[in-house]
VOGU-3710 file (C-alpha; in Angstrom, 3 decimals, decimal comma):
1> mktldvegnl> 14,317/-36,908/-26,450  13,135/-33,655/-27,467  15,421/-30,701/-28,412  15,157/-27,183/-27,881  16,103/-24,753/-30,426  17,315/-21,480/-28,369  17,819/-18,335/-30,092  20,317/-15,713/-28,733  21,988/-15,767/-25,054  19,969/-16,728/-22,315
11> akkeasktkp> 22,277/-15,647/-20,084  22,350/-12,220/-20,965  19,755/-9,899/-19,729  17,899/-7,460/-21,841  17,729/-3,788/-21,256  14,988/-2,978/-18,626  12,462/-0,535/-20,160  11,039/0,404/-16,712  12,530/2,617/-14,189  14,606/1,587/-11,428
21> ilvqkspylk> 12,758/1,179/-8,076  13,789/3,738/-6,360  13,216/6,421/-9,039  9,680/4,993/-9,473  6,708/7,145/-7,371  6,067/5,543/-4,526  2,462/4,348/-4,133  2,264/5,288/-0,651  0,897/8,657/0,235  2,785/11,260/1,872
31> ksekyelykk> 1,965/12,333/5,181  0,466/15,991/4,185  -1,845/14,129/1,733  -2,991/11,378/4,522  -3,489/14,211/6,742  -5,638/16,222/3,817  -7,231/12,927/3,448  -8,360/12,387/7,081  -9,878/16,083/7,440  -12,428/15,505/4,557
41> kienqkylef> -13,403/11,951/6,333  -13,595/13,815/9,711  -16,039/16,651/8,105  -18,528/13,565/7,579  -20,330/13,103/11,020  -21,440/9,362/9,992  -17,654/8,676/9,650  -16,582/10,418/12,886  -19,102/8,178/14,638  -17,783/5,212/12,612
51> aideialelt> -14,366/6,096/13,900  -15,381/6,543/17,396  -17,007/3,170/17,617  -14,359/1,246/15,954  -11,761/3,214/18,552  -13,871/1,937/21,792  -13,997/-1,270/20,238  -10,536/-1,832/20,101  -9,875/-0,326/23,510  -12,330/-2,913/24,907
61> hylskq> -11,013/-5,778/23,308  -7,262/-4,312/24,581  -8,494/-3,814/28,203  -10,536/-7,257/28,347  -7,545/-8,811/27,541  -5,586/-7,420/30,534
//
């Protein structure tokens, strides 16, 4: 039978070097940042056409299911 040598107290938790989750910066964009991003995207005519086509496709699928 093998034995393992263990140093220290395994039940003792070491101090965390990272910030608590609530203090960390959120990876999600704020609403104002989202609006600015969409404003920039809408200025591009190709993106606007793509977005309109996607919306039309989703509406068609939704209406055909009913």
